[in-house]
Wavefront OBJ file of the C-alpha trace (Angstrom):
o trace
v 20.977 22.578 -9.027
v 21.070 21.491 -12.653
v 20.344 24.301 -15.093
v 16.864 24.160 -16.635
v 18.321 25.728 -19.795
v 20.844 22.899 -20.162
v 18.191 20.283 -19.402
v 16.024 21.758 -22.178
v 18.910 21.716 -24.663
v 20.127 18.158 -24.078
v 18.085 16.114 -21.589
v 19.587 12.800 -22.756
v 23.064 14.033 -21.824
v 22.020 14.473 -18.185
v 19.980 11.280 -18.103
v 23.095 9.390 -19.245
v 25.285 11.079 -16.617
v 22.782 10.515 -13.808
v 22.839 6.789 -14.581
v 26.361 6.817 -13.119
v 24.643 7.424 -9.775
v 22.362 4.464 -10.516
v 19.466 6.905 -10.900
v 17.070 6.166 -13.800
v 16.126 9.802 -14.277
v 14.053 9.695 -17.484
v 10.690 10.111 -15.710
v 11.905 12.843 -13.372
v 13.618 14.798 -16.161
v 10.494 14.528 -18.315
v 8.327 15.768 -15.425
v 10.671 18.724 -14.985
v 10.538 19.546 -18.711
v 6.716 19.261 -18.783
v 6.437 21.534 -15.739
v 8.834 23.979 -17.368
v 6.595 24.163 -20.457
v 3.483 24.697 -18.303
v 5.266 27.336 -16.232
v 6.389 29.278 -19.292
v 2.848 29.126 -20.713
v 1.500 30.504 -17.433
v 4.047 33.327 -17.550
v 3.042 34.111 -21.137
v -0.602 34.217 -20.113
v 0.270 36.633 -17.317
v 2.036 38.956 -19.716
v -0.908 38.892 -22.102
v -3.383 39.716 -19.317
v -1.158 42.506 -18.035
v -0.934 43.960 -21.534
v -4.739 43.823 -21.914
v -5.201 45.522 -18.552
v -2.745 48.276 -19.432
v -4.491 48.906 -22.748
v -7.907 48.846 -21.051
v -6.783 51.358 -18.435
v -5.590 53.757 -21.132
v -8.920 53.417 -23.001
v -10.972 54.013 -19.837
v -9.040 57.203 -19.118
v -9.584 58.446 -22.635
v -13.319 57.611 -22.607
v -13.806 59.351 -19.270
v -12.108 62.458 -20.660
v -14.381 62.266 -23.702
v -17.423 61.703 -21.407
v -18.189 58.355 -23.023
v -19.569 57.110 -19.719
v -21.255 53.901 -20.889
v -18.182 52.640 -22.698
v -15.993 53.479 -19.705
v -18.381 51.631 -17.351
v -18.399 48.488 -19.515
v -14.598 48.613 -19.762
v -14.282 48.902 -15.968
v -16.407 45.784 -15.564
v -14.193 43.987 -18.055
v -11.139 45.205 -16.128
v -12.430 43.518 -12.977
v -12.766 40.218 -14.807
v -9.251 40.538 -16.243
v -7.818 41.239 -12.793
v -9.482 38.075 -11.478
v -8.073 36.075 -14.404
v -4.637 37.579 -13.782
v -4.770 36.640 -10.102
v -5.652 33.049 -10.985
v -2.862 32.928 -13.582
v -0.348 34.306 -11.063
v -1.345 31.718 -8.477
v -1.001 28.936 -11.065
v 2.425 30.185 -12.158
v 3.562 30.391 -8.534
v 2.512 26.798 -7.857
v 4.217 25.577 -11.024
v 7.386 27.511 -10.188
v 7.534 26.110 -6.644
v 7.023 22.558 -7.882
v 9.648 23.023 -10.600
v 12.185 24.363 -8.082
v 11.355 21.523 -5.667
v 12.107 18.907 -8.336
v 15.282 20.658 -9.491
v 16.538 20.989 -5.889
v 15.941 17.278 -5.369
v 17.897 16.260 -8.468
v 21.592 15.543 -7.697
v 24.410 16.805 -9.838
v 25.262 14.745 -12.892
v 28.666 13.034 -12.607
v 31.255 13.807 -15.267
v 31.289 11.265 -18.094
v 34.757 10.061 -17.057
v 33.505 9.109 -13.578
v 33.257 5.332 -13.288
v 29.952 3.545 -12.814
v 29.554 1.911 -9.428
v 27.215 1.348 -6.520
v 29.462 2.478 -3.670
v 32.918 2.770 -2.111
v 33.947 -0.719 -3.234
v 34.018 0.491 -6.858
v 36.171 3.583 -6.212
v 39.392 3.733 -8.212
v 42.733 3.806 -6.350
v 44.739 6.373 -8.318
v 47.903 5.890 -6.246
v 48.827 4.444 -2.844
v 51.951 4.777 -0.715
v 53.690 1.841 0.928
v 52.391 1.015 4.387
v 54.686 1.853 7.332
v 56.835 -0.937 8.745
v 57.296 -1.538 12.439
v 55.286 -2.091 15.603
v 52.550 0.454 16.223
v 50.649 -1.006 19.156
v 48.730 1.907 20.687
v 45.764 3.534 18.934
v 45.558 7.287 19.222
v 42.876 7.251 21.927
v 45.245 5.342 24.238
v 48.140 7.640 23.338
v 45.926 10.667 24.007
v 45.247 9.372 27.501
v 48.908 8.540 28.134
v 50.114 12.023 27.166
v 46.951 13.758 28.449
v 46.491 15.506 25.104
v 42.821 14.755 24.438
v 40.123 14.252 27.066
v 37.099 12.526 25.578
v 35.331 12.014 28.917
v 35.399 15.693 29.913
v 34.087 16.538 26.464
v 31.151 14.219 27.119
v 30.567 15.945 30.487
v 30.596 19.417 28.942
v 28.616 18.662 25.774
v 28.312 15.022 24.780
v 30.060 12.314 22.755
v 32.009 13.590 19.754
v 33.117 16.880 21.371
v 36.682 16.247 22.665
v 38.766 18.589 24.807
v 42.355 19.192 23.681
v 45.076 20.231 26.145
v 48.856 20.529 26.364
v 50.587 18.944 23.377
v 47.241 18.075 21.794
v 46.107 21.709 21.761
v 49.528 22.823 20.551
v 49.475 20.292 17.697
v 46.003 21.449 16.633
v 47.156 25.074 16.514
v 50.344 24.178 14.636
v 48.463 22.205 11.960
v 45.926 24.983 11.396
v 48.681 27.558 10.924
v 50.727 25.200 8.737
v 47.767 24.531 6.417
v 46.811 28.216 6.183
v 50.406 29.224 5.435
v 50.723 26.610 2.690
v 47.383 27.609 1.190
v 48.188 31.321 1.114
v 51.613 30.552 -0.400
v 49.707 28.747 -3.187
v 47.683 31.880 -3.936
v 44.602 31.364 -1.788
v 43.256 34.431 0.019
v 42.505 33.799 3.676
v 39.068 34.627 5.093
v 37.599 34.439 8.567
v 33.903 33.663 8.097
v 30.798 33.224 10.269
v 30.161 29.825 11.841
v 26.390 30.241 11.440
v 24.697 30.519 8.047
v 21.136 31.154 6.888
v 19.004 28.731 4.915
v 19.800 30.396 1.572
v 23.501 29.730 2.122
v 22.878 26.056 2.872
v 20.641 25.672 -0.171
v 23.210 27.453 -2.343
v 25.974 24.941 -1.737
v 23.706 21.869 -1.662
v 23.654 21.048 2.060
v 19.953 21.936 2.135
v 17.549 20.346 1.710
v 19.644 17.211 1.063
v 21.590 17.067 4.365
v 19.347 18.987 6.741
v 19.298 16.043 9.185
v 23.103 16.172 9.488
v 23.230 19.858 10.410
v 22.825 21.533 13.789
v 20.123 24.174 13.572
v 19.083 27.278 15.499
v 15.408 27.271 14.477
v 14.481 30.397 16.418
v 16.771 32.419 14.176
v 16.559 30.315 11.011
v 20.296 29.596 11.149
v 22.542 26.532 10.917
v 25.991 25.752 12.326
v 28.307 25.199 9.375
v 29.261 21.597 8.465
v 32.286 22.960 6.577
v 33.814 26.332 5.686
v 32.839 25.576 2.077
v 29.377 26.945 2.841
v 30.260 30.508 3.943
v 33.307 30.770 1.644
v 31.358 29.881 -1.513
v 28.446 32.106 -0.483
v 30.700 35.154 -0.277
v 29.931 35.832 -3.944
v 26.299 34.700 -4.055
v 24.126 36.654 -6.504
v 27.152 38.478 -7.923
v 28.538 38.785 -11.454
v 32.326 38.527 -11.527
v 34.609 39.790 -14.249
v 36.181 36.817 -16.014
v 39.604 38.469 -15.770
v 39.761 37.863 -11.992
v 39.044 34.132 -12.256
v 39.928 31.870 -10.654
v 39.181 33.284 -7.239
v 41.028 31.157 -4.677
v 39.746 31.276 -1.079
v 40.837 29.570 2.120
v 39.717 29.663 5.715
v 39.924 27.857 9.008
v 36.737 27.080 10.948
v 35.380 24.630 13.452
v 32.866 22.359 11.722
v 29.701 20.835 13.174
v 28.012 17.634 12.012
v 25.368 15.564 13.719
v 26.636 12.345 12.076
v 23.305 10.647 12.805
v 23.471 6.857 12.708
v 27.256 6.646 13.219
v 28.376 3.969 15.644
v 30.980 1.279 16.366
v 34.736 1.278 15.809
v 34.493 3.834 12.992
v 33.585 6.566 15.491
v 36.048 5.772 18.273
v 38.446 8.493 19.376
v 39.002 11.089 16.642
v 37.688 8.913 13.814
v 34.324 10.668 13.697
v 33.360 13.783 15.650
v 30.439 16.186 15.927
v 32.797 19.182 16.235
v 36.201 19.326 14.561
v 38.632 21.790 13.025
v 39.266 22.031 9.295
v 41.019 24.302 6.825
v 39.181 24.571 3.516
v 40.132 25.673 0.018
v 37.576 26.929 -2.529
v 37.924 28.049 -6.150
v 35.482 29.966 -8.328
v 36.588 29.181 -11.861
v 35.908 29.668 -15.561
v 34.090 26.544 -16.850
v 36.760 25.896 -19.489
v 39.501 25.722 -16.864
v 37.722 24.121 -13.886
v 39.063 20.585 -14.413
v 42.611 21.904 -14.729
v 42.038 23.683 -11.397
v 40.689 20.443 -9.907
v 43.943 18.719 -10.864
v 45.875 21.622 -9.335
v 43.928 21.321 -6.057
v 44.581 17.578 -5.937
v 48.307 18.234 -6.363
v 48.194 20.871 -3.624
v 46.604 18.525 -1.075
v 49.051 15.806 -2.125
v 51.856 18.212 -1.273
v 50.429 18.844 2.192
v 50.323 15.127 2.950
v 53.840 14.641 1.605
v 55.057 17.435 3.909
v 53.387 15.669 6.847
v 55.211 12.449 5.886
v 52.023 10.411 6.163
v 51.370 7.265 4.110
v 48.410 8.184 1.943
v 46.364 7.168 -1.030
v 44.179 8.938 -3.576
v 40.790 7.617 -4.679
v 38.645 8.746 -7.595
v 35.062 8.169 -6.503
v 32.637 6.222 -8.653
v 29.213 7.621 -9.484
v 27.445 5.793 -6.674
v 29.811 7.205 -4.023
v 30.026 10.771 -5.379
v 28.346 13.368 -3.158
v 24.978 14.935 -4.033
v 26.377 18.239 -5.353
v 29.600 17.036 -6.980
v 30.358 16.177 -10.596
v 33.719 14.633 -9.778
v 35.423 13.912 -6.442
v 38.846 12.733 -5.319
v 39.240 11.453 -1.752
v 42.505 11.428 0.182
v 43.034 8.859 2.903
v 45.906 8.428 5.368
v 46.924 5.176 6.997
v 46.541 4.924 10.772
v 49.145 2.287 11.646
v 47.826 1.148 15.039
v 44.275 0.773 13.740
v 45.571 -0.738 10.503
v 43.000 1.159 8.469
v 42.672 4.014 6.023
v 41.053 7.250 7.236
v 39.582 9.844 4.886
v 41.072 13.292 5.486
v 40.045 15.276 2.402
v 37.574 15.373 -0.463
v 38.390 17.577 -3.434
v 35.449 18.158 -5.778
v 34.380 19.987 -8.907
v 30.707 20.956 -8.704
v 30.700 22.464 -12.200
v 27.748 24.936 -12.355
v 25.553 23.026 -9.859
v 26.226 25.316 -6.910
v 26.608 28.456 -9.029
v 23.132 27.954 -10.467
v 21.637 27.794 -6.953
v 23.760 30.747 -5.881
v 22.998 32.820 -9.003
v 26.756 33.354 -9.217
v 28.016 34.235 -12.676
v 30.907 35.689 -14.633
v 31.016 38.107 -17.567
v 33.422 38.333 -20.497
v 33.398 41.601 -22.418
v 29.987 42.341 -23.895
v 28.738 38.763 -23.632
v 25.815 37.848 -21.416
v 26.722 36.632 -17.905
v 27.226 32.866 -17.595
v 27.359 30.452 -14.677
v 30.853 29.823 -13.360
v 32.163 26.608 -11.825
v 32.857 26.042 -8.120
v 35.395 23.683 -6.541
v 36.352 22.934 -2.973
v 38.508 20.657 -0.858
v 39.741 20.018 2.653
v 43.292 21.210 3.149
v 43.021 19.588 5.621
v 40.595 18.165 8.200
v 42.461 17.852 11.486
v 41.065 14.962 13.598
v 42.182 12.032 11.459
v 45.442 13.795 10.574
v 46.149 14.063 14.298
v 45.159 10.425 14.791
v 47.515 9.242 12.030
v 50.399 11.483 13.200
v 50.078 10.071 16.732
v 49.762 6.434 15.710
v 52.462 6.495 13.016
v 54.834 8.664 15.060
v 54.707 6.832 18.384
v 58.110 6.070 19.896
v 59.368 5.255 23.371
v 60.518 8.890 23.747
v 57.249 10.492 22.605
v 55.383 11.306 19.389
v 57.784 11.943 16.514
v 56.347 14.573 14.169
v 57.327 15.716 10.643
v 60.027 18.322 10.122
v 57.507 20.609 8.409
v 55.844 21.245 11.775
v 59.057 22.078 13.636
v 58.804 25.850 12.985
v 55.338 25.805 14.564
v 56.099 23.496 17.499
v 59.751 24.291 18.179
v 60.461 20.552 18.096
v 59.745 17.356 16.191
v 59.120 15.364 19.387
v 56.101 15.960 21.586
v 55.701 14.279 24.976
l 1 2 3 4 5 6 7 8 9 10 11 12 13 14 15 16 17 18 19 20 21 22 23 24 25 26 27 28 29 30 31 32 33 34 35 36 37 38 39 40 41 42 43 44 45 46 47 48 49 50 51 52 53 54 55 56 57 58 59 60 61 62 63 64 65 66 67 68 69 70 71 72 73 74 75 76 77 78 79 80 81 82 83 84 85 86 87 88 89 90 91 92 93 94 95 96 97 98 99 100 101 102 103 104 105 106 107 108 109 110 111 112 113 114 115 116 117 118 119 120 121 122 123 124 125 126 127 128 129 130 131 132 133 134 135 136 137 138 139 140 141 142 143 144 145 146 147 148 149 150 151 152 153 154 155 156 157 158 159 160 161 162 163 164 165 166 167 168 169 170 171 172 173 174 175 176 177 178 179 180 181 182 183 184 185 186 187 188 189 190 191 192 193 194 195 196 197 198 199 200 201 202 203 204 205 206 207 208 209 210 211 212 213 214 215 216 217 218 219 220 221 222 223 224 225 226 227 228 229 230 231 232 233 234 235 236 237 238 239 240 241 242 243 244 245 246 247 248 249 250 251 252 253 254 255 256 257 258 259 260 261 262 263 264 265 266 267 268 269 270 271 272 273 274 275 276 277 278 279 280 281 282 283 284 285 286 287 288 289 290 291 292 293 294 295 296 297 298 299 300 301 302 303 304 305 306 307 308 309 310 311 312 313 314 315 316 317 318 319 320 321 322 323 324 325 326 327 328 329 330 331 332 333 334 335 336 337 338 339 340 341 342 343 344 345 346 347 348 349 350 351 352 353 354 355 356 357 358 359 360 361 362 363 364 365 366 367 368 369 370 371 372 373 374 375 376 377 378 379 380 381 382 383 384 385 386 387 388 389 390 391 392 393 394 395 396 397 398 399 400 401 402 403 404 405 406 407 408 409 410 411 412 413 414 415 416 417 418 419 420 421
């Protein structure tokens, strides 16, 4: 959520940045600022009425002690009127506050000024791209999965439905190896590992920007007011909700493995075949809570870290810097990593690394403190390191040989081999 204080100070700055999302925000920002003025006036009126009531109560007590009955009676009648006025003022302030929060929650983050203008994915910038693999890669991963009996999509449909595969044998072993490999590399890079709940409350979803924006994409448990997590970003970032952190411990670097759950409503066709798009999948996440002055340096560091993971997996990859029109609701800047699936002859997204600046921290009331200064909003960042399904798909397709699936040397300590059959 954009900070109302920053909107007050420089509304044109945010209007200019929101244009990168192709959002003409002048009218909405002005409505927010007008509501903010009305809300602050209502609060001021409340304080004045409360002060009058306090003073009146003291006077009534004194007049009763002095047996000035008539004056006390008139004052009590006046007190009743003031209480009614206060109740009306409180109701008005509550309505204004709710409307103000509703508008602020509906306003996406403002992209960084260096983010390119653009309507969608076609305008994303290719930062770098590896050479495509050479050779014959005939079988897509869903055929290979059937041949080696690693992934059973049909039994997953029987148990749950489409998008919930069952892994067995080498497929299950490869999943476990990748999870451990990613966690080991993340902790070696200074990230602290956490095991977090897979269900979160509404406040957690609102805090990181999944709610109310992506409510239709989340699986809910309405009886308990809970949601299955779409990514470990949600519980990891919420670990420090409503806390004030000492600036000396920043950045906090967190990592965790979780299953992730996404409804993916409206997905269909070749893009969802096999492991390309699932409703349940495994992912290892990295999160940083950072000082605002260093957050973009940490973003660069996270991009380099994910690059290193892909290099270790020996996968042809490319890095995209998203344009404003393709940047997610809560992000100020995002880099996407894609790997090349040779048999499908297409790029598959496997990671997004984003800086949210203070957007999430403002919702989360998560701040830092330096010395005697007042607490300030910190910056949050997160990225996939990495999402497993499309990594598995690319490893299978790119590594297919007549002897089996040839895998990178980095996984040998976890698998005991570089060839799975």
